[in-house]
Structures are given as C-alpha cells and as structure tokens.
C-alpha positions, 0 to 999 in steps of 0.5 A: 329789798334793802339792797334795792332801796340803797341802789335806788338812793344811789341812782337818785344821788347820781342823777342829782349830781348832774342836775346842775351844770358844772364846768371844770375850768375854775378848778383847773385854773386853781390846780395850775395856780397851786403848782405855780403861784405866779400863774394867778397874775397871768390869769388876772391880766388876761381877764382884765384885757378882754374889754380892751380886746372887745373895744378894739374889735368893735372900733375897727369893725363898727358893727355893734358886735356883729360881723358878716358870717362870711368873714371868718372861714370855717374851722375844722373840728375833730372829735376824739371819742373814748368809751366802753362798749356799754357807753357806746351802746348808751350813745346809740351805737355807731349811728348815734355817734354820727348823729351826735357829731353832726348835730353838735356842729349844727348847734355850734354854727347856730349859736355862734351866728345868731341863728339859734331858733330859741332866740325867739324867747329872748326878752325885749330889753335883751334883744340889743345884746344878742351878739354874733361871733360869726365863727363857723365850724365843720367836721374835719374830713381829712386827717393830719396824715391825709386819710379820710375821717368822718369827723371823729375817731373812736376808741373802745376802752376797757370796761373798768374804770371806764373813763379817765382821771383829771390828774394833778393838773386838773386837765385830764391829760391822760385822755389826750395821749395815745401812750396813756390810753387816750387819743392824741391831739391832731395838729392844734394849729389846724384843728380844734380838738374835742375829747369825749369820754367819761370823767371817772373821778369827777362825774359832776363835770360836763365839760372842761377847756384847756385854752391857749392861755392855759398852755405851757411848752410841755402841755401844748398838745393838751389844748382843746376841750373835754366834754362828758360823753353823754352831753355830746350833740343835740339829742332832742329826740325824746329817747332817753337812750341818748341821755339817760341821766336827764333832759337838762343838757341834751341840746348840745350847749355844753360844747357851746359853753366850752367853746366860749372858754376856748376863745378866751371868754369866761363865766359871767359871774367871774368865778368867785363862787361866793355871791361876790359883786365886782365892787366887793372884796374879791372884785371878780368879774368876767371882764366884759362890760355888757354882761351885768354884774352877777354874784354867782352861777345860775342853775336850771331855767329860771322864770324871768321876773323883770318885765322885758328883762330877766332876774335880779340877784345880790348885785342888784344895788351898789349904793343907791344905783340899780346895777341890773336894770334889765336883770343879769345874764342868766340867759347867756351861754357862759352861765350855768343854766340848763341848755334850754335856758341859754340863748345868747352871747353878748356883742362884746363876748362875740367881739372877743371871740371873733378877734381870736380867729381874725388876722393877728388873733391867737387862733387865726391859723385854725381858719386857714385850712379849708382843705381839711373839711373835704374828703381827700381824693386819695384815701391813703390809710383808710378812714372812710370807704365808699358806699359802704361808709366803712370806717376804721378808727383810730388809724394809725393805731397803737393797738385797738381799732374799731371797724364799722359800716352802714351795711352788715359786715359778713367777715373781716380778714387781716393780711400782713404787708406781703399778703399773708392772712394772719387773722380772720374774724367772723361776723360780730353777734348782734352788732352786725355793722360794728366790731373791734380788733386788738392788734397790740400783739402784732409787730408795728407796720402796715397791714391790710384789712378786708371787710366783706359784705353781701354785695362786695368787699373793701380793702383798707390799709391799717398802720400799727405804730 
C-alpha cells in the first residue's frame, strides 16, 4: 500500500512537471555564454536588430505584416524520430507516427498563414495584430541521397535510458549524429531538421531550438529543432494514448512555438524571468514593437479580463502611462500558454520570420528545393515502396533498421550483394506490420531486403555504412 502511494505521488509529480510549457532556448543560450562570455553581445545585437528587420520588411512590402501565401515556396521538413519500442507504442505505433507528422505539417501551415480556426476567439482589439508570416511547410519526400521518404525517419533506441541528455552545450547534440546513437541532420541548407525523442535529463522541456544565430563552424549540423516526442503533431482525438501526460500540449503548438525561434523571434517577455519590464533594471524585451511589455511567461489558458483585450501584469504602468491598454500578448505563439491558449503571431513577428526566407534572408535556400517535396521517380535506396507503403528507416543505416508496411508482413529475407540469403526473420508477433532488424554485425555495403506479403513481395536496397 505504501509503495503504491509513493508511486502515485511520483506520477502526480511527473505529470505536474509537464503542466506548464517550458522551452529550453534560454537555458541553451546561458550554457553557450558560460562557455564563451563574448556570445552575450552577439545575442543582444541580434535581439536589438529584430525591429529594424521588421520595419524594413514592412516598408518594402507595404503590407501591414501580411503577404501573399504564394510569395514563399514550400519548405521541406524532415522529422528524425528516435524512441524505444514502448514509446513507439505510446505514440500509436506506425499509424500514429504518420498521423502525427501529417497533422503537424497541417498545424504549421495554418498557424503561419492566418488560417488557424481558433483565431475566432482572438479579442476584437487584438484582431489588427493577427499577422501572416506566409511561410509554407511540407514533408520531405526525397532524401539527400535521392531515395523516397515518408517525411520522417524512425530509429528504435534501447529501452534504457530511453532518451538523450542535453550535454555541456545544452543543445542535445548527441541526438543529432548517427555516431552518438542519434540521427544525423539532412542538408541544413535544404531541409528543416526536427528531432523528436525523450529528453532524458530534462523532462520539463517540450522543445528546444538551435537557430542559425546559435551555430558555430563546429556545430553547424546541429541546426534545427528538438521536441519532446509526445508533443509531436495534433492529437485532438480524445485518446489519451497519444499524449498520456495531459491535454495541454496536444495541438501541435510546441513546434509552432519552436519554429518561431528557428526563424529568429524570441519569447514575448524577453527571457528575464524576474517580472522585469523593459524600463527596469534588466531592460529585457523581445525586440518587437507590437508585442506589449511583459514581465514574465504565462501558464495555462488565462481568462481575459480586459473588454476586447487580454490581461494586464506587472508591466501595466510606467510612471502614469498605461503600457498595456489592450493587455499583453498571452495569446501569442511565443508565450508559454497551453496549446489551446495560443492564437497568433503579431505582424512584426511575422515580418521578421518572412524576411528570413525571402531573397537575402539567412534561410532563403530552404525555399529553393521544391523537388524534395515529391517522391523521386527512381527509388534508389528504398524509403517507400508502392501500394504496400513499405518503409525502411533509417536507410542508409549504421546498424538498426525499422521496417513497416500498411499490410501484414509474412516474412523478411535479407540477401547480400551476390544474392546469398544471410538472414530470415519470421513475422513479428503482435506488430504484424512492423519490425526492427539489427545489421550492426554485418560488413558495410549494399544488401537487399525482401518483404513478403500475402499478395506479393517487395525487394529494396539497404545501405549499411
């Protein structure tokens, strides 16, 4: 009885730890400054420059923060998913993975193009501050090596510890390289890389972004976004299997928030964390003029108290002037509210992000590869095969591969390059359309995997590196 009570208390503590959104970008920044004190000036200069970036964009486009949805070509996104077998089951298995990545792209496209249905609850006084970044996202269906991709690659990792640690740099670098047990980035000039896994040493985090402004010559291939694996996608299904830790972060807004950091906008309160307003000692702000002064982050989904507006906090007055006449931006995607409490980017936030992907912007190259959004005509090394929706991931691999299909797999046969059968795998027990195979004991090179179904078979190349 006593043991059960302790277990329940621990579970309640763990669930409570995830009751408030936490983004690791400020901790990551502090870790980098601890390693090199000169970085703080770079961060400050970058923050100060945001308003001039927004002003220049709005002046050039004369659009009040909006621009046509056709202006910016679609950006390829690849999800690197690293979970244990138990975590995969918690996410809904292979069907759940596909549902999550598909729904996540849909959420991003709605939120970044003023199409989110929950914009209907934006208060009247905030409607003029409902901005449109005009950025479009799509699943990457062609890999850097030319093979098909479902828009994600999946790696089953050992049950213990079942995740990755932040490391001295605070950016979970070990999750971003094959050599350290993770999955290496795809070409950062062509894809946005999103890593999804368990944050083993910081379970309170939901996401963490390594933006271009954070990278160095030695960390360039760590650029991208990390999110806590249950927060991937929109799971508004009423099924707690998809997010067993609560309902606050089930709508895909964790990646909406982190993508804002990727495009160089920051938390609306300026990350001081001490209820400081822009005119007080720390003088911290997010660098954006149309987000009102704000003392600290906002938890939950607050009830608005200002007619036609939101709420006030400690920054409501400076001298005798009200600095938050319509409230502060607790409904902004860059605050810490629950997914259901987030509804907009401001026009100037949108302008900063749009400027990053237009000609001359630091992420412009991401928009120049529409071919990566299509399945290639020649499959090369296999990713997705025909009507069976047969997927091998990752491929190329350094050892472990995950094999899945939309149909029941009857048998798997592995052949070497000269056609000799070197391994046969029976149908996996209850997971009849999913299996994992460890190739780490074989020599590097090309292999062929035959997957047999009741209605036929498929043969695909596998590259072991």
